[in-house]
VOVOFI-203177 format. One record per residue: residue in one letter; z negated, x, y of N, C-alpha, C in turn. Coordinates in steps of 0.1 Angstrom, whole numbers, plus 5000, padded with zeros to 4 digits. Layout:
N
aZXYZXYZXY...
//
This chain:
560
m259439036731260739106727261739086740p262439196743263439176754264539086750s265039006760266138916758267339006755q268238946746269539016745270538986755n270238896765271038846776270638916789p271339026793270939076806271038976818r270038976827270038886839269838966851s270238926861270038996875268538986878g268239076887266739066892266538926899g267538876906267438736912267038636903v267838646891267638536881266138556875l265838686872264538706867263438656875v263538666889262538616897262438466897v263438396897263438246896263038206883e263338276871262738236859261238256859s260838346866259338366868258538256876l259338216886258838116894258737966887r259737946878259737836869258637846858a258537966853257537976842256037956847n255837976860254637956867254437816873d255237736870255137596873255337566888v256237646895256537636909257637526909d257237416918258237316920258737306934t258137386943258537386958258337516963a259337566970259237706977259737686992f259037757000259337747015260037877020c260937877028261638007031262337987044v262738107050263738127060264738217052p265938177050266838267042267138397048g267338507040267738627045268638707035e269438797042270438867033269738957022s268538997025267839087017267539037003y267538897002267238836989268238736986l269438766988270538676986270738636969e270338736962270438716948269438606943v268338606949267338516946267738376950l268238366962268838236968269938176959d270838276954271838236945271338186932a270338246927269738196915269038066916l268438036928267837896931268837776930v270037816933271137716933271137636919d270937706908270937656895269837576891v268737586899267437506894267037416906v267937366913267537286925266837146920d267337106909266736976903265236996899d264837106897263437136892262637216903l263437266912262637366922263137326936k262337266944262937236957262837346967v263837386974263737506983263737436997i262737457006262537397019262837517028s264037507035264337607045263837577059c263037667066262237627078263037707089r262437677101262937717113262337857118h261237897112260638017115259738057103e259638187101258738227089257338197091g256738187103255538147105255237997100g256337927102256137777097256337777082a257237857076257237857063256037907055s255338007060254238047053253037957055n253037897068251937787068252237677059m253437637057253737527048253337557034a253637687030253337727016251737727015e251037777025249537777024249037647023a249537537032248937407031249337337018y250537357014251037297001250037336989a249637466989248737506979247337446981k246837436993245637376995245637226989l246637146993246637006990246836986975t247837066968248037046955247337116944g246637226949246037306938246837406932k248037396934249137486928249137616937t249837716933250137846941251237816950g251037846963252037826973253037946971v254337906975255338016973256138016986c256238136992257038147004258038277001l259238267006260238367005260938407020v260738527022261138577037261938707035t262638737045263438867045262438977050r263039097049262239217053262039227068g261239317072260839347086260439237095p261239187103260839067112260338947104g261138917093260838797086259238817080a259038917074257738937068256638947079c256939007091256039017101255638877106n256738787108256538657112255638567103a255838597090255238527080253738577077s253338677083251938737080250938647084i251138557093250138477098249738377087g250638327079250238247068249538327056i249838457055249138537045247738557050h247438577062246038597069245438477066t245938357069245238227067244838217052a245838237043245538217029244438307024f244338417030243338527026241938477031q241738437043240538387048240138247043d241138167039240938037034240938037019s241038137012240838146997241938046990t243238076995244337986990245138066982p245438026970246438086961247838086966m248438196968249838206974250538326969v251838306967252638436965253838446974m254038556982255038556992255938666987l257238636985258238726980259038766993v259138906993259838967005261039047001g262339007006263339097004263139237011q263439347004263139477009264539567010v264439667018265639757019266039817005p267339847003267639906991266840026987r266640066975265740166971266140306977d267440326977267940466981267840466996h267540367004267440377018265840387022a265040377013263640367015263140517021g262240507031261640627036262540687047r263540617052264440677062264440587075e263440497076263340397087264740327086a264940277076266340197074266140057082f267239997084267339877091266239777086q265239747095264139647092263139707082e263139837079262339877069260839877073v260039827064258439827065258039857052d256839947051256139957038255239847037f255639747029254739627028253539637019t253539747011252239767004251239807014q251539887024250639927034250439817045m251439757049251139647058250239547055f250439487043249639377039248439407030a248139537030246939577022245639507027p245439497041244139437045244339287047l245539227044245739087047245839007034a246039067022246338997011245339047000k245338966989244539026977245139146971a246539136972247339256965248639256972a249339366973250739386976251339496969m252539456963253239536954254639536956q255339646951256839646952257439666938v258439596935259139596921260139696922e260139796915261239896915262339886905n262139816895263139786883263239656880a264439596878264639456875263939426861a263839506852263139496839261739456840d261039516852259539496854259339356861i260339286865260039166873259039066866p259439016853258638916847257038956847a256739086844255439136842254739136856a255539176866255039186879254739056886m255738956882255338826889254238756882s254238766868252938716861251738766867e251638906869250538966876250238916890a251238896898251038836910250438706911f250838616901250338486901248938486894r248738586885247438586879246338626890i246738726899245738786909245538656919a246538596923246538476933245638366928q245538346916244738236910243438276905s243238396903241838436896240738456906g239538426901238338446909238438376923r238238456934238338386947239838396950p240638266950241938266951242438326965g243638376965244238426977245638476976p246238536987247638566987248038696980v249138696975249738826969251038836974v251438956979252838986985253639066975v254839026972255739116963257039146969a257239276972258439316978259439346968l260739306970261839296960263039376968p263339506964264339566970265739496968e266539496978267739416977268639466965d268839596963269639646953269039616939m267839616938267139596925267439446921l267539356930267739206927269139186922v270039286924271439276919271439346905e270639436903270539496890270239406878k270939436866270839346854269939416845a269139336838268239406827268039296817a267939356804267439266793266039256793a265439186801264039186803263439076794p262039096792261338986784261338856791s261238746784261238616791260038616798a260038536810258938526818257838436813q256638476815255538416809254538366820p253838256819253038196829251838296829a251238306842250038376844248838316837t247838406834246638356827245438406837p245138316846244138356855242738356850e241838446855240538466850239438396858h238638326852237538246860236238276853a235238296861233938316856233038186854t232438176843231538066840230038096843p229237996847227938026851227038066839s226238156841225338196830224138106829a223738086816222637996814221438036820s221138156823219938206830219938166845g221238176851221438136865221237986867l221737916857221437766857220137726856e219437796848217937776846217137806858r217537916864216837946878217137846888l218337806889218637696899217737576897h217737526884217037406881215537436884h215037556882213537576884213237586899v214137646907213837646922214037516928l214937436923215137296929213937216926g213437236913212137156910211037186917d210937296924209837336932210037316948a211237276951211637276966210937166972e210837176986210237066994211337017004r212237097009213237067018214537137015p215137087004216437157000217637107007i218637197008219937147014221037217006l222137147004223237196997224537217006l225137327006226337367014227437397006l228537317007229637326999230837367006g231737457000232937507008233737597000g234437677006235437767000236637706993g237237786985238437746977238337726963g239337676956239137666941238737536937w238437436945238037296941239237216936t238837156924239737066918239136916921d239936816920239436676919238236656911r238336706899237136696889235936766895a236136886899235036966904234336896915r235136836925234536776936233836656932a234236566922233536466916232136506909d232336616902231136676895230036716905i230336786915229436846924228836716932q229636626935228936506941227936436932a228336426919227336366910226136446910f226236576910225036666909224236636922a224836646934224136616947223436476947e224136376942223536246943222336216933a222536276921221536266911220236336915n220336436923219136516929218836476943n219536376948219236336962219336456972l220136536970220436656979221136626991p220736647003221436647014222536757014a223836707014224936817014225836817025c225936937030226936957041228037037037c229137067044230237137041230437247050s231137347046231437457054232637417063f233037517073234037477082235437427077r235737307081237037247077237137227061r236037197056236037157040235537037039h235636947048235036807047235236727034h236536747030236936677018236336717005v235436827003234936866991234036766986i233236686994232536576990232936446997d232736326991233136206997232136197010n232736177021231836157033231136027034d231535937024230735817023229535817013s229435927006228335956997227035957004p226035896999224735907006224136037008s224736137001224236277001224936357013y226036307018226736377028226136377041v225936497048225136507060225936577071g227136617069228036667080228636807077e229236867087230036987086229237107094m229237217087228537337094229837417099g230337377110231437457115231437477130i232437487138232537497153231937367159g231037377167230637257174229937157164a229137227155228337147146227237057152d226836967146225636887151224536967153p223936987164222737067166221637027157v221436897154220336857146220636897131l221836897126222136967113221837107113i222137187123221837327123220437347122e219537277130218237297129217537257116r218237147110217737107098217937207086f219037267088219437387077218437497080k218137537092217137637094215837617089k215437477088214037437084213937417070a215137417063215137397048214437507041d213837487029213137597022214037657011v214937567007215837606996217237567000a218237667000219637647004220537686993v221137576987222137606976223437616982v224137726981225437746988226537756975v227437676975228337666965229737686970g230337806968231937816971231937886984a231137856994231237907008230938057007r231638137016231338267017230138307027l229638207035228738217046229238317055g230538287059231238357069230738337083e231338387093230838377107230738237112i231738167110231738027116230737937108t230637937096229737857088228337887090s228138027090226738067093226338067108q227238007116226838007131226638137136g227538227134227538357139226438437132y226238407119225338487110223838457114t223638337121222238317126221638197117l222338127109221838027101220738067091l220938177086219938247077219538387083d218338427079217938567084218838667076h218938767083219838877077219039007076p219139077064220039037053219238957042k217938947043217138877033216638737040p217238627036216838497042215438467039r214838387049213638337046213638217036h214738157036215038057026215038117012t214838027003215238056989216738026987l217638136988219038116988219538126974i220238026970220938026957222338026961h223138136958224638146962225538146949v226338046949227438036938228738066945h229338166938230738196943231738246931a232938236934233938276922234138416923a233838486934234038626934232738706934a232438786925231238846923230838926935e231838996942231739086953231239006965e231338886965230838806977229338776976l228738786964227438756963226538876967g225838856979225038946985225839036994r227038996997227839087007227239077021v226738947026226238937038224738907038f224438807030223038757028222638787014e221438837013220938856999220338736991p220938696982220438576975219138596966s218438486965217338496955217938466941v218938386941219638346927221138366931a221838456923223238476924223838426912i224838326914225538276903227138296905h227638376895229138416896229838306888a230538216893231338116887232338046895s233337996888234437916894233837776899m234337726908233937586913233937476902p235137476894235137376883234137406872d233937526869232937556859231537526863f231237576876229837556880229537406882a230437346888230137196890230037116877a230837146867230737086855229437106849a228937226850227637276843226437206852a226537196864225437146873225337006871k226436946869226336796865225536756854t225436846843224836816831223236856832l222936936842221536956844220636836845a219436816839218536706841218136706856p218236586863217736566877216336606878v216136676888214636716892214036596899n212736596900212036496907212236516924s212936426929213236446943212436366953d211336306948210436226955209936296968r209736426966209136506977210036516990w211236506988212236526999213036387002r212536276998213236147000213436117015d212336137023212436117037213436227044w213236347039214136457044215536427042a215936377031217336347028217836227036k216936127036217436017045217536037058d216636117064216736147078218136227082a218336317071219636397074220836307073r220936217065222036107064222036027077d220935977080220935887092221435977105a220936097106221336177117222936197117h223536227106224936237104225636117108l225236007104225935877107225835847122a224735877128224635867143225635967150w225736087145226636187150228036147149r228336087138229736047135230135917143t229235847149229635727157230035767171p231235747175231735797189230835727200p230435797210229835737222231035697231e230635637242231535597251231935707260y233135757259233635867268234235817282g234735697282235235647293236635697297g237135677309238435727312239635637306a240735657311241935577307242035597292l242135717287242235737273240935797267d240235707260239035737254239235797239l239135927237239435987224238635937214g237235897218236335857207236835717202r237135627212237735497206239035527199v239935617203241135637196240835677181m239935777180239535807166239035687158s238335597164237735477158238935397153e239935377161241235307158241935367147l242035517147242735587137242035567125e240635577124239935567112240235437105a240235327113240535197107242035187102l242835277108244335247104244635347092l243835447089244235537079243735477065p244735497055244235457041243335557036d242735517025241735607019242235727012d243635737011244235857005245035927015a244735917027245535977038245336127038v246136207044246036347047246136367062v245036457067245036487081245136627082t245936677090245936827092245436857108v244936967109244437017122244837157125d244837177138245237317142243937387148a244137507153243037567161243037497175g241737487180241637427193240537327194n239937307205238837217207239237077203f240537037206240836897202240636867188s240636967179240536927164239036867162g238236887171236736837170236836687169w237836617176237836467175238036417161a239036467155239236427141238236467132q237636597133236736657124235336587125r235036547137233636487138233736327136f234836257139234836117138235636047127l236336127119237136067108236436097095r236636007084236036027072236836107063f236436187054237136267045236536267031g237136327021236636337009237136197001g236636186988237236076980238736106979g239536016982240936046983241636096994r240736107005241236157019241136297020f242136377024242136517025242236577038l241436677042241536737055242236887052l243336917060244037047059243837117073g243037227073242937307085242637447081p243137537092242937687088241637727093t240837767082239537817085239737957092s240838017091241038137099241238117114g241237987118241337957132242837987138a243837977129245138017134245837897141m246437917153247237817160248537807153g249237687154250437667149250437627134f249237587129249237547115249537397113s249137317122249137177118250437107116v251437137124252737077122253337107110p253537247107254037277094253237217082a251937227083251037177073251237037070a251436947081251736807080253136777072i254036867076255436847069255236877054a254536997051254437037037253736927030a252636877035251836757029252736637026k253636597035254436487033255536507023i255936647022256936687011256236666998a254836716997254236716986253836576981c253536486990253036356988253636256997p254936216993255736137003255235997004d254435956995253935816996252535807002r251935927007250635907014250935927030v250235847037250235867051249736007055v250436087063250036217068250036227083v248936257088248736257102248436407106g249336467114249036607120248436597133c247236667136246636667150246836807155v247436817166247836947172247636947187g247237057193247237067208248537097213d248837087227250137107231250337267231g249337337230249637487229250037517214g249337457205249737497190251237427188f251337317194252737257191253837357196g253737427207254537517213254837627204m254037657194254237767185255037727174t254837617168255537577155256137437155g256137377167256537247167258137227164q258837327165260237317161260537287147e259437297138259637247125259737107124i259637027134259936887133261336877129a262236977131263636977127263636997111t262737057106262637077092262336937084a261336877091260936737087262236657086m262936647097264136557097265136607087l265336727085266336777075265936717059y264636727058264136687044263536557043r263836477054263336337054261836317051a261136417057259636407056259136337068a258136247067257736147078256336167082p255836287085254536287090254336227105i253236187108252936137123252236247129i252836307139252136417147251536367160l250136377161249436347173249336467182v250036477194249936597203248836567213f247736637213246736627223247136717235n247636647245248336717256247336717268n246536837270245836847283246336957291r247637007288248337087297247637227299m247037277288246437407288245937457275y245737587273245237647262243537617264g243137497260241937437264240637517258t240737577248239637647242239337757250i240437837254240237967262239837927276r240437807281239937767295238437737294m237937687284236537657283235737787284h236137887275235438007275235538077289q236638057296236738127309235738067319e235637937319234737867328233237887325r232937907311231637937307231238087311n232038177310231838317311232238367326h233338317332233738347346234138217353p233138147357233438007363234438027375e235337937376236337937387237338047388r237338127376238238237377239038227364t240138137364240838097354242338167356i242838217344244138277344244938267331a246138247331246938257319246638137309t245938037313245637927303246437787307s247137787318247937667322249237657314l249637537311250837517303251737427310h253037457309254137347314254737297301n254637177299255137107287256337017288p257036997277258136887277257436757276d258236657277258036527274258136527258f256936517252256936537238257536417230a257536297237258136177230259636207230a260136247242261636257244262036377234l261236477234261536587223261836527209a260836447206261036377193262236297191e262636227201263836147201265136237200v265036357206266236447206266436507192h265236517184265436557170265836437161g265736317167266136207157264736147152a263636197156262336147152261936037161h260835967158260235867165259335917177g259335877188258435937199257835817206e256435847210255735757217254835837227v254535777238253435837247252335747249v251135797248249935707249249035767260e248835687271248035727282246835637284r246835527276245535437278245135417264t243835397261243235367249243835257242e244135147249244635027243246035037238e246735137242248135157237248235227223f247135287219247135377208247635297195r246935187192247135127178248635077177g249135017187250534987186251535097185a251135217192252035327191251935387177f250835387171250635447157251335357147e251135227148251835137139253335147139r253835157151255335177152255835297146a255035407149255335537143255335527128r254235477123254135457108255335377102d255635277108256635187103258035227106s258235337113259635377116260235447104g259535497095260035577084260635697087r260335757099260835887103259535967108a259936107108258836187114258636127128a257436137133257136087146256136177154i256236167166255336237175254736137186i253436137186252836057196252036147205e252436147218251836237227250536157234l249536227232248236167238248036247251r248036177262247936247275246436247279v245836357276244436377277243936427290d242836367294242136427308241636567304p242136667311241836797307240336837310d239636757317238236777319237436757306v237836657298237136617285237436727275i236836837275237236957268236736957254t235736897250235136887235234536737234t234136717222233536597219232136587225r231536697231230236697236230036727250t231036787257230836807270232236817279t232136847291233236857300233336997306l234637027311234637147319233937157331t233737027338232937027350231537067347a230937017336229637037332229437187329i230437247322230337387317230337477330r231237447339231337527351230037507360a229537397361228337377369227237447363q227037447350225937527343226137667345a227337727344227637857345227337907360l227637837370227437867383225937857387s225137777381223837767384223037877377g223637947368223038057362222438017349g222737897344222137847331223137867320g224337937321225337937312224938047302
//
């Protein structure tokens, strides 16, 4: 029934946020949604509003917050430039399967269609970037529209929804129904699908389990790990989903991402049964769509996904199971374990190979990043959160640090630069008692590093490690591989990052030698403030596996 108390559109929006259990929202304020901002003043004790320095930072924070907490991330931005700046976070949420709702202030309804100031048709702009994009034309429709937005964001394969809110509509008053929480829809695995899974595993000789995607809860992660261990299944994760399974589990055998262990790639190709749970089998995870034969794999492929349209979209499965991760994991855990004696050595060899890959070799030089990662691994508590950005530098943390259990990795599977610093700030706001370390290149820091001011404003204290090699390293690597000795546009001039931290009131350190890292990290951690530790990296050490010199020499010799 409609309320007898007319409320403004702005108030109705905020009521809807609270009805959907939103406790934190990230924004850059704008005049196009002043009524929402005004309504937020009255609920600040229950709903924190984090004002950022750039909409790209705000949308990345909302996306990271959702990944870490399992809630729907919320971002508020103004029309035109604001929404365009924030689109990077929407694209990341889409490719990373992260539930998110972005509210965009829009031009007044009677100005629409005239190319009014900062006017953009957001339903068209975000159609390929989001699960859904809508515009609310009447204040009375806000509760239903907001409920639908949250339902879509959370249902099936999670993702982002954009809701445009005309400025004049937010001022309009309506006796609208009370806001209701969304009721997301999730598929449960069929009995026949589970039976076929059990039968195929029972006949396997060399099975492998690949875990990834979105929609995982703590309980689901524990359940799928129990399933893997009960069946002695070697389990790898998709790109930047290391935390889905405890890396200390005897089942865990590594990540199938950029720069994956070649031994793991070959092992996957030699498997006779591949059980893929949650991962889309996208370009990165499938190693450029080469991990399996296309379209019909030679493996017996069992594909489990929360979105029915993903099953068979790229690779044709032998068994397709449409189910959410919590529902599938809970059901899989109850299956009677199969006889895994046939692949005992197969599983042990996979685990041993992973442990060897995870052990840093001696890289040498004044600052040995392998040894730095060993130090960091020893310093991080078991519930730490680590964020990464796009770039080769991320391989150091992804290869040599442990995740899963209580430890979480936040990284954009979309490969978006500028994610790590906002993500680390959002993680520290969400979990102030956990140690949060953000790993970012000097290029990525230049994109969103100004959000360190946001960290200081809200007294969030992440520790940011800036891997400074004075260039866009990944692109330099590709230039040397494809056009040796013909580099352009990849050199960077950087500030003194420690001094930049101090100017903001944060803690700053510079590390040039391996033995300096532990003390610098401990001082940063104990400072109680946001901190930046600049790691001055040898630019030749381009990845965990090779150098620019080696790449260039191979290319010049014709072996590239």
